[in-house]
C-alpha positions in Angstrom: -19.6 -59.2 -12.7 -18.3 -57.4 -9.6 -18.0 -53.9 -11.0 -17.2 -50.4 -9.7 -19.1 -50.4 -6.4 -19.6 -47.4 -4.1 -16.5 -46.7 -2.2 -14.0 -48.4 -4.5 -12.8 -45.2 -6.0 -11.6 -44.1 -2.5 -9.7 -47.4 -1.9 -5.9 -47.7 -2.4 -5.5 -51.2 -3.9 -8.3 -50.6 -6.5 -6.6 -47.4 -7.6 -3.2 -49.0 -7.8 -4.6 -51.6 -10.2 -6.5 -49.1 -12.3 -3.4 -46.9 -12.6 -1.4 -49.9 -13.9 -4.2 -51.4 -16.1 -4.4 -48.2 -18.2 -1.3 -49.5 -20.1 -2.4 -53.1 -20.7 -2.9 -53.5 -24.4 -6.2 -55.4 -24.0 -7.6 -52.6 -21.9 -6.2 -49.7 -24.0 -7.9 -51.2 -27.0 -11.2 -51.6 -25.3 -14.2 -49.2 -25.5 -14.7 -49.7 -21.7 -12.9 -47.8 -19.0 -9.9 -49.1 -17.2 -12.0 -48.9 -14.0 -13.7 -52.0 -15.3 -10.3 -53.8 -15.9 -11.3 -57.1 -14.4 -14.5 -57.4 -16.4 -12.6 -56.4 -19.6 -10.0 -59.1 -19.1 -12.4 -61.9 -18.1 -14.6 -61.1 -21.1 -11.6 -61.1 -23.4 -10.9 -64.6 -22.1 -14.4 -65.7 -22.9 -14.0 -64.2 -26.4 -10.8 -66.2 -27.0 -12.5 -69.3 -25.6 -15.2 -69.0 -28.2 -12.6 -68.8 -31.0 -10.0 -71.3 -29.7 -11.4 -73.5 -27.0 -9.0 -76.3 -26.1 -6.2 -74.6 -28.0 -4.6 -71.8 -25.9 -6.8 -71.9 -22.8 -7.9 -74.7 -20.6 -11.4 -75.1 -19.2 -10.5 -73.5 -15.9 -8.8 -70.4 -17.2 -11.8 -68.0 -17.2 -12.9 -69.1 -13.7 -9.3 -68.8 -12.4 -9.1 -65.3 -13.9 -12.3 -64.2 -12.2 -11.0 -65.5 -8.9 -7.6 -63.8 -9.1 -8.9 -60.5 -10.4 -12.6 -60.0 -9.6 -13.0 -62.0 -6.3 -9.7 -60.9 -4.9 -10.4 -57.2 -5.3 -13.9 -57.7 -4.0 -12.7 -59.2 -0.8 -10.3 -56.3 -0.4 -13.2 -53.9 -1.0 -15.2 -55.5 1.8 -12.3 -55.3 4.1 -11.8 -51.6 3.4 -15.6 -51.1 3.9 -15.0 -52.3 7.5 -12.1 -49.9 8.0 -14.1 -46.9 6.8 -17.2 -47.9 8.8 -15.0 -48.2 11.9 -13.6 -44.7 11.2 -17.2 -43.5 11.2 -17.8 -45.0 14.6 -19.3 -48.4 14.0 -19.1 -51.4 11.7 -22.7 -51.6 10.6 -24.8 -54.0 8.5 -25.4 -53.0 4.9 -28.8 -52.8 3.2 -28.9 -56.5 2.8 -28.3 -57.0 6.5 -24.7 -58.3 6.2 -21.6 -57.1 7.8 -18.7 -56.4 5.5 -16.1 -58.5 7.4 -18.5 -61.5 7.2 -18.9 -60.9 3.5 -15.2 -60.8 3.0 -14.8 -64.2 4.7 -17.6 -65.6 2.6 -16.1 -64.4 -0.7 -12.6 -65.6 0.3 -13.7 -69.1 1.3 -16.7 -69.7 -0.9 -19.4 -72.4 -0.9 -18.4 -76.1 -0.6 -14.9 -75.6 0.7 -13.6 -78.0 3.3 -10.9 -77.0 5.7 -7.4 -77.7 4.3 -8.8 -79.4 1.2 -7.3 -78.4 -2.2 -9.9 -80.5 -4.1 -13.0 -78.8 -2.7 -14.1 -75.2 -3.1 -13.4 -72.8 -6.0 -12.3 -69.5 -4.4 -9.2 -67.9 -3.0 -9.0 -70.2 0.0 -8.8 -73.1 -2.5 -6.1 -71.4 -4.5 -4.0 -71.0 -1.3 -4.4 -74.7 -0.5 -3.4 -75.7 -4.1 -0.3 -73.5 -4.0 0.8 -74.8 -0.6 1.4 -78.2 -2.2 4.0 -76.6 -4.5 5.6 -74.3 -1.9 6.7 -76.5 1.0 3.6 -76.8 3.2 2.8 -80.2 4.7 0.3 -79.0 7.2 -3.4 -80.0 7.4 -4.2 -76.4 6.4 -1.9 -74.1 4.4 0.1 -71.6 6.5 -1.4 -68.7 4.5 -5.0 -69.8 5.2 -4.3 -70.5 8.8 -2.8 -67.0 9.3 -5.6 -65.3 7.4 -8.2 -67.0 9.5 -6.4 -66.0 12.7 -6.6 -62.3 11.5 -10.3 -62.7 10.6 -11.0 -64.1 14.1 -9.0 -61.3 15.7 -11.0 -58.7 13.9 -14.2 -60.4 14.8 -13.3 -60.6 18.5 -11.8 -57.1 18.8 -14.2 -55.2 16.7 -17.5 -57.0 15.8 -18.2 -58.4 19.2 -17.3 -55.2 21.0 -18.0 -51.5 20.6 -14.3 -50.8 19.9 -14.9 -48.4 16.9 -17.4 -46.3 19.0 -15.4 -46.4 22.2 -12.0 -45.7 20.7 -12.1 -43.2 17.8 -8.6 -44.1 16.7 -9.2 -47.8 16.7 -9.8 -47.9 12.9 -6.1 -47.3 12.4 -5.2 -50.6 14.0 -8.0 -52.3 12.0 -6.5 -50.7 8.8 -3.2 -52.5 9.7 -4.9 -55.8 10.3 -6.8 -55.6 7.0 -3.6 -54.9 5.1 -2.0 -57.9 6.7 -4.8 -60.0 5.3 -4.4 -58.4 1.9 -0.7 -59.1 1.9 -1.3 -62.8 2.8 -4.0 -63.0 0.1 -1.3 -61.9 -2.3 1.0 -64.8 -1.5 -1.0 -67.4 -3.4 -1.1 -65.1 -6.5 2.7 -64.7 -6.4 3.1 -68.5 -5.9 0.8 -69.0 -8.9 2.8 -66.7 -11.0 6.1 -68.5 -10.1 4.5 -71.9 -10.7 3.1 -70.9 -14.1 6.4 -69.2 -15.1 8.2 -72.4 -14.3 5.7 -74.4 -16.3 5.8 -71.8 -19.1 2.0 -71.4 -19.3 2.0 -68.1 -21.1 -1.6 -67.1 -20.6 -1.6 -67.9 -16.9 1.6 -66.0 -16.5 0.0 -62.9 -18.0 -3.1 -63.3 -15.9 -1.2 -63.7 -12.6 1.2 -61.0 -13.5 -1.8 -58.6 -13.9 -3.0 -59.8 -10.5 0.3 -59.1 -8.8 2.5 -56.4 -10.3 0.2 -53.4 -9.9 1.1 -53.5 -6.2 4.8 -52.9 -7.1 4.1 -49.7 -9.1 3.9 -47.5 -6.0 7.1 -48.8 -4.4 9.8 -50.0 -6.9 9.3 -48.4 -10.3 12.4 -50.0 -11.8 11.2 -53.6 -11.0 7.6 -52.6 -12.0 8.7 -51.3 -15.4 10.8 -54.4 -16.1 8.2 -56.9 -14.9 5.4 -55.1 -16.8 7.6 -55.2 -20.0 8.6 -58.8 -19.7 5.3 -60.4 -18.5 2.7 -58.1 -20.0 3.9 -56.2 -23.0 6.4 -58.7 -24.5 4.9 -61.9 -23.0 6.5 -64.8 -21.2 6.8 -67.5 -23.9 9.9 -69.5 -22.8 12.0 -70.2 -19.7 15.1 -68.4 -20.8 14.3 -65.3 -18.7 12.9 -67.3 -15.7 15.7 -66.5 -13.3 15.9 -62.8 -14.3 12.2 -62.3 -13.9 12.1 -64.3 -10.6 14.8 -62.1 -9.1 12.9 -59.0 -10.0 9.8 -60.4 -8.5 11.5 -61.5 -5.3 13.2 -58.1 -4.9 9.7 -56.6 -4.9 8.2 -58.8 -2.1 8.6 -55.9 0.4 6.3 -53.8 -1.9 3.6 -56.3 -1.4 4.2 -56.6 2.3 5.3 -60.2 2.0 8.6 -62.1 2.7 10.6 -64.9 1.2 9.4 -67.1 4.0 5.8 -66.3 3.2 6.3 -67.6 -0.4 8.6 -70.4 0.5 10.6 -72.8 -1.7 9.1 -74.1 -5.0 9.2 -77.9 -4.8 12.8 -78.9 -4.9 13.5 -76.6 -7.8 13.9 -73.2 -6.2 15.1 -72.6 -2.7 13.5 -70.0 -0.4 15.0 -66.6 -1.3 17.1 -64.4 0.9 16.9 -60.6 0.6 19.0 -57.7 2.1 17.4 -55.6 4.8 17.4 -52.0 3.5 17.5 -49.5 6.2 18.7 -51.8 8.9 22.3 -51.0 8.1 22.8 -48.5 5.2 20.8 -45.9 3.3 22.4 -44.0 0.4 25.9 -44.9 1.7 25.2 -43.7 5.2 25.6 -46.2 8.0 22.7 -46.1 10.4 22.8 -47.1 14.1 19.1 -48.0 14.4 16.6 -49.8 12.2 14.8 -47.0 10.3 13.3 -49.2 7.5 9.7 -48.3 8.5 10.4 -44.5 8.6 12.1 -44.7 5.2 9.0 -46.3 3.6 7.0 -43.1 4.0 8.2 -42.1 0.5 6.1 -44.9 -0.9 3.0 -43.1 0.5 4.0 -40.1 -1.5 4.5 -42.1 -4.7 1.1 -43.8 -4.3 -0.6 -40.5 -3.5 0.9 -39.2 -6.8 -0.6 -42.1 -8.7 -4.0 -41.5 -7.1 -3.8 -37.8 -7.9 -3.1 -38.5 -11.6 -6.2 -40.6 -11.6 -8.1 -37.7 -10.0 -9.0 -40.2 -7.2 -8.8 -37.5 -4.5 -10.7 -39.5 -1.9 -8.1 -42.3 -2.1 -5.3 -39.7 -1.9 -6.9 -38.1 1.1 -7.3 -41.5 2.8 -3.6 -42.3 2.1 -2.5 -39.0 3.5 -4.6 -39.2 6.6 -4.2 -42.9 7.4 -0.9 -44.0 5.9 -0.3 -47.2 4.1 3.4 -48.3 4.2 5.2 -47.1 7.3 4.3 -49.1 10.4 4.7 -47.5 13.9 3.8 -49.8 16.8 0.4 -51.3 15.7 -0.8 -48.6 13.3 0.5 -46.9 10.1 2.5 -43.7 10.4 0.9 -41.2 8.1 2.1 -38.0 6.4 -0.7 -36.2 8.2 0.9 -37.3 11.5 4.1 -35.6 10.4 2.5 -32.5 9.1 0.6 -31.9 12.3 3.1 -33.3 14.8 3.1 -31.3 18.1 6.9 -31.9 18.3 7.5 -29.6 15.4 8.0 -26.9 18.0 11.4 -28.5 18.7 12.5 -26.8 15.5 13.6 -23.2 16.2 12.5 -21.8 12.8 9.1 -23.6 13.0 7.8 -20.5 14.8 8.9 -18.5 11.8 6.7 -20.7 9.5 3.8 -20.6 11.9 3.9 -16.8 12.1 4.3 -16.4 8.3 1.4 -18.6 7.4 -0.6 -17.7 10.5 -1.3 -21.4 10.7 0.4 -24.0 12.8 -0.6 -26.7 10.4 0.1 -24.7 7.2 1.2 -27.7 5.1 -1.8 -29.8 6.2 -4.1 -26.9 5.3 -2.7 -26.7 1.8 -3.0 -30.5 1.2 -6.5 -30.8 2.6 -7.7 -27.7 0.7 -6.6 -29.4 -2.5 -8.0 -32.8 -1.7 -11.3 -31.4 -0.4 -11.6 -29.1 -3.4 -11.5 -25.9 -1.4 -10.2 -22.4 -2.4 -7.9 -21.5 -3.9 -7.7 -24.9 -5.5 -11.4 -25.3 -6.4 -10.6 -24.1 -10.0 -7.2 -25.8 -10.3 -6.5 -28.3 -13.0 -5.7 -31.9 -12.2 -2.0 -31.3 -12.9 -2.0 -28.3 -10.6 -3.6 -30.2 -7.8 -1.1 -33.1 -8.2 1.9 -30.8 -8.2 0.6 -28.8 -5.2 0.1 -31.9 -3.0 3.3 -33.7 -4.0 5.6 -30.7 -3.6 3.9 -29.7 -0.3 4.6 -33.2 1.0 8.3 -33.1 -0.2 9.3 -29.5 0.5 7.2 -28.7 3.5 6.2 -31.9 5.4 9.3 -33.9 4.9 11.6 -30.9 5.3 10.2 -29.7 8.6 9.8 -33.2 10.1 13.4 -34.1 9.2 14.4 -31.1 11.2 12.2 -32.1 14.0 14.0 -35.4 14.3 17.4 -33.7 14.3 16.4 -31.3 17.0 14.9 -34.2 19.0 18.4 -35.8 19.0 19.8 -32.5 20.2 17.3 -32.5 23.0 18.4 -36.0 24.0 22.0 -34.8 23.9 21.3 -31.8 26.1 19.4 -33.9 28.6 22.5 -36.0 29.1 20.6 -39.2 29.9 22.6 -42.5 29.6 21.3 -44.4 26.6 22.7 -46.9 24.1 24.2 -45.8 20.9 21.3 -47.2 19.0 18.8 -45.3 21.2 20.9 -42.1 21.0 21.2 -42.2 17.2 17.6 -43.3 16.5 16.0 -39.9 16.1 19.0 -38.5 14.2 18.9 -41.4 11.7 15.1 -41.0 11.4 15.8 -37.5 9.9 18.0 -39.1 7.2 15.2 -41.7 6.6 12.7 -39.0 5.9 15.1 -37.0 3.8 16.3 -39.9 1.6 13.4 -42.4 1.7 13.4 -46.1 0.9 13.5 -45.9 -2.9 17.0 -44.5 -3.1 18.5 -47.8 -1.9 21.7 -48.5 0.0 24.4 -47.2 -2.4 26.0 -43.8 -2.4 24.4 -41.6 -5.1 21.0 -43.1 -4.5 18.8 -44.8 -7.0 20.7 -45.1 -10.3 17.3 -44.8 -12.2 16.4 -41.6 -10.3 12.9 -42.9 -9.4 12.8 -41.4 -5.9 10.3 -38.9 -4.6 12.1 -37.6 -1.5 14.0 -34.4 -0.7 17.1 -36.3 -1.7 15.5 -36.9 -5.1 14.7 -33.2 -5.6 18.4 -32.5 -5.1 19.5 -34.6 -8.1 16.5 -33.7 -10.1 17.6 -30.1 -10.2 21.4 -30.2 -10.0 21.9 -30.5 -13.7 20.0 -27.3 -14.3 22.4 -25.4 -11.9 25.6 -27.2 -12.9 25.9 -28.5 -9.3 26.0 -32.3 -10.0 29.0 -34.4 -9.0 30.8 -36.7 -11.4 28.2 -39.6 -10.8 25.2 -37.3 -11.5 24.1 -36.9 -7.9 23.7 -33.4 -6.4 26.8 -31.9 -4.7 24.5 -30.7 -2.0 23.5 -34.3 -1.3 27.2 -35.1 -0.8 27.5 -32.2 1.6 24.4 -33.2 3.5 25.6 -36.7 4.0 28.9 -35.4 5.3 27.0 -33.1 7.7 24.9 -36.1 8.8 28.0 -38.1 9.5 29.7 -35.3 11.4 26.5 -34.7 13.4 26.3 -38.3 14.3 29.9 -38.3 15.6 29.2 -35.2 17.6 26.1 -36.9 19.1 28.1 -40.0 20.1 30.8 -37.8 21.7 28.1 -35.8 23.6 29.4 -32.7 21.9 26.1 -30.9 21.8 27.5 -27.7 20.6 29.0 -29.3 17.5 25.8 -31.3 17.0 23.8 -28.1 16.9 26.2 -26.5 14.4 25.8 -29.5 12.1 22.0 -29.5 12.4 22.1 -25.8 11.4 24.3 -26.7 8.5 21.9 -29.5 7.4 19.0 -27.1 7.5 20.7 -24.5 5.3 21.9 -27.1 2.8 18.3 -28.4 2.5 17.3 -24.9 1.8 19.7 -24.7 -1.1 17.5 -27.1 -3.1 14.4 -25.2 -2.2 16.0 -22.0 -3.6 17.2 -23.8 -6.7 13.6 -25.0 -7.3 12.2 -21.5 -6.8 14.6 -20.1 -9.4 14.0 -23.0 -11.8 10.2 -22.4 -11.8 10.7 -18.6 -12.1 12.4 -19.3 -15.4 9.9 -21.9 -16.7 6.8 -20.1 -15.5 7.7 -16.7 -16.8 5.0 -15.3 -19.1 2.6 -18.3 -18.5 -0.9 -17.0 -18.4 -3.2 -17.2 -15.4 -5.5 -19.4 -17.4 -2.7 -21.9 -18.0 -3.5 -25.4 -16.6 0.2 -26.4 -16.5 1.2 -28.1 -13.2 4.5 -26.2 -13.1 2.6 -23.1 -12.1 1.4 -24.7 -8.9 4.7 -26.5 -8.3 6.5 -23.1 -8.5 4.2 -21.6 -6.0 4.6 -24.4 -3.5 8.4 -24.6 -3.6 8.5 -20.8 -3.2 6.2 -21.0 -0.2 8.5 -23.7 1.3 11.4 -21.2 1.6 9.5 -17.8 1.9 9.3 -17.7 5.7 13.1 -18.0 5.8 13.5 -15.3 3.1 10.9 -13.1 4.8 12.8 -13.1 8.0 15.8 -11.6 6.2 14.0 -9.1 3.9 10.2 -8.8 4.1 9.9 -6.5 1.1 11.8 -8.7 -1.3 10.0 -11.8 0.0 6.6 -10.2 -0.7 7.7 -9.4 -4.3 8.8 -13.0 -4.8 5.5 -14.2 -3.3 3.4 -12.0 -5.6 5.3 -13.3 -8.7 5.3 -17.0 -7.9 1.9 -17.3 -6.2 -0.9 -19.7 -7.4 -3.2 -18.5 -8.7 -1.6 -15.2 -9.8 -3.1 -11.8 -9.1 -2.2 -10.6 -12.6 -2.7 -12.1 -16.0 0.7 -13.7 -16.0 2.9 -15.7 -13.7 6.3 -14.1 -12.8 5.0 -10.8 -14.2 8.1 -8.9 -13.1 10.3 -11.3 -15.0 12.7 -14.0 -13.9 15.5 -11.3 -13.5 13.5 -9.8 -10.7 13.3 -13.1 -8.8 17.0 -13.8 -9.4 18.0 -10.4 -8.1 15.7 -10.6 -5.1 17.0 -13.9 -4.0 20.6 -12.8 -4.7 20.1 -9.8 -2.4 18.6 -12.0 0.4 21.3 -14.6 0.1 23.9 -11.9 0.2 22.4 -10.7 3.5 22.1 -14.2 5.0 24.6 -15.5 7.5 24.2 -19.2 6.4 23.2 -19.3 2.7 26.0 -19.5 0.1 25.3 -18.2 -3.4 28.0 -20.4 -5.0 26.3 -23.5 -3.6 23.1 -22.6 -5.5 25.0 -22.6 -8.8 24.1 -21.1 -12.1 21.5 -21.9 -14.8 23.1 -22.2 -18.2 22.5 -19.1 -20.3 20.9 -17.3 -17.4 23.3 -17.1 -14.5 23.2 -17.4 -10.7 22.6 -15.4 -7.6 26.1 -14.2 -6.7 26.3 -10.4 -6.7 29.5 -9.0 -8.4 31.7 -6.9 -6.1 31.2 -3.9 -8.4 27.4 -3.9 -8.4 24.2 -4.7 -6.4 22.5 -6.8 -9.0 23.2 -10.1 -10.7 23.5 -10.2 -14.4 21.0 -12.6 -15.9 22.0 -12.3 -19.6 25.7 -11.5 -20.1 26.9 -9.9 -23.3 29.6 -11.9 -25.0 32.8 -10.1 -26.1 33.7 -11.0 -29.7 36.7 -13.0 -30.7 37.1 -15.0 -27.4 37.3 -18.8 -27.3 34.9 -21.3 -25.9 35.8 -24.3 -23.8 33.4 -27.1 -24.9 32.9 -30.2 -22.8 35.6 -29.5 -20.3 38.3 -29.1 -23.0 37.1 -31.7 -25.5 37.3 -28.9 -28.0 38.6 -25.3 -27.6 37.0 -23.1 -30.3 38.8 -20.2 -31.9 35.8 -17.9 -31.4 33.2 -17.6 -28.7 30.3 -20.1 -29.5 28.9 -20.5 -26.0 25.6 -19.0 -27.2 25.4 -21.7 -29.9 26.2 -24.4 -27.4 23.4 -23.2 -25.2 20.8 -24.5 -27.7 21.4 -27.9 -26.1 19.7 -26.5 -23.0 16.6 -25.8 -25.1 16.5 -29.6 -25.9 16.6 -30.3 -22.1 14.0 -27.6 -21.4 11.7 -29.1 -24.0 12.1 -32.6 -22.4 11.4 -31.2 -18.9 8.3 -29.4 -20.1 6.9 -32.5 -21.8 7.7 -34.6 -18.6 5.6 -32.2 -16.6 2.8 -32.4 -19.2 3.2 -28.9 -20.6 3.2 -29.5 -24.4 2.4 -25.8 -25.0 5.6 -24.6 -23.2 7.6 -27.2 -25.0 6.4 -26.0 -28.3 7.0 -22.3 -27.3 10.6 -23.2 -26.5 11.0 -25.1 -29.7 9.6 -22.2 -31.8 10.8 -19.2 -29.9 14.0 -20.4 -28.1 14.9 -20.0 -24.5 18.6 -20.3 -23.7 20.6 -19.4 -26.9 20.8 -15.6 -27.0 21.7 -13.9 -30.3 24.4 -11.2 -30.2 25.5 -8.6 -32.7 28.9 -8.3 -34.3 30.3 -6.5 -31.2 28.9 -8.8 -28.7 25.8 -6.9 -27.6 22.7 -9.0 -26.8 20.1 -8.2 -29.4 17.3 -9.5 -27.1 16.4 -12.2 -29.6 16.7 -16.0 -29.2 18.1 -18.7 -31.4 15.5 -21.5 -31.7 15.5 -25.2 -32.8 12.7 -24.4 -35.2 14.9 -21.8 -36.8 17.4 -24.5 -37.8 14.8 -25.9 -40.3 13.8 -22.5 -41.6 17.0 -20.5 -41.8 20.3 -21.0 -43.5 
């Protein structure tokens, strides 16, 4: 059995599969770890064979399973060994005297295989030849094998026969791209096998090939992944009634696996070659782009996959993904999030100097991420959830935010230079800003992904708008609508060479993005209040990061208030509790800073139900967090669905406790959820004359009190 070998835990594909296999019933019910998923599945096949040989399984099933799961991943492992060796300076022989690339070829082809022969051999090369007969190839050798061999030969000629890794320290990044091209092509026969067995309704083969394919979709298209996993793994594919539905889901996920409709081809004369739309070539979230920004938009997939690895505590894999990239191609290498975080062009952004000065670190976001992934202070004692939230929110609110601004100011620089370029060239950098802000997972339609699976800055907007009553009628954030309008106005100004208007729109985009960062800071001030320093809840770290993402801007307006906010929201805290001065202090501090700001609008930030907002009343210098309710007034419930004859807003606010409990459980904080259930959070109790008693109505109280 090819088990968990040294280095596997740091490799992306292995971790994608482990992440997915945790929920496979056979593996969940096993005493062994999901890290041995292939061994568990193959042994389960052998167990079934002993009980029902010739009934549900044919004589080849166990061997086919071992090829699709064990051998396939082992070839991938050997390819990545070469990448990591090259990064170290040289592709060297292992202790057996073999070179990893040569081993990958040996495992892929196997003993006894003849070129282009589907009847000889028993490994992955043979599977590709068998499938080519069903999927439109009449060549001597299958197109997939021919292309894989061309890549193997390119690697051998460019890396093994030369000192490329030693002479060019960055050459491993191109090798990484070549290796992933091989992995994508190796996936094609697995996809073809899945389609073939779905058409033939061979239930056990469908399950096996589904497990060999769909883990690669989990880090790219969560909607398709959930549905494919449900239909093919949990429910089981036992008849052809859902063939077309499942096939469409699978085809729409080809880009997640780095393959195309043409790679897979038509299935006999039964299914024509598919045609898929080209996301990012024309429209993203309802915004028409002038340049192809598909690759830039795919960087959100890196964030989602890093999140998966962080949840597995595979910090080496997360670090590799962050440093090397995995989904977004630029020229002949992958664009990485590390590239964005440390880009020399960040100096194009006027307020980047403010961030650099505040953190006393040019690469402040990179420092945070690497400290987490390398287990350095102050994260050496952080919980897994705290590490995960720190890395993901840093990528979203610091790296993507600042680099989006870099792209916008790059377009301003082009405008000011006045060089004659095409519209596509002129708008490229501007549209790249939108690509990084929205990401690929939001899709083409206005309002973004209807299932809200995104992980971009755009996603953060709609994730928090409901808490501040700033969603539009379709559930998207109003600030996202305003940002798209500003992007469109900015693009028009760019095309008209109106550099002054362009600069105004870029400033507007920057301030609108900051609205979401402020909302998140306030949100976590509420939910982290009174959490203990010993609490392992990831929200504590998330609150710290989102606060840091806006602190340099706040500090430039009022250093004293900024310091107070920092002390309350920092991770780890200096006191025994988070938000030790109370959420009211944070709301009031931000209200004062927003009031002094020339570009931040308190009304755009909105109000949290039962708590309030950050607009200072004309008659005072503080916001009111908990308003007393005068007696005998009415309540407008659900926009006029019912007008009460007395004020029951405080009762209606109990629904916010239900939402707060759900949010706490989503973030893995069962303790906070229970505290809200038992002690209440949003439903204040008032006396007969409308004075707040300081007590809370709770859901638990409903079952205990009349």
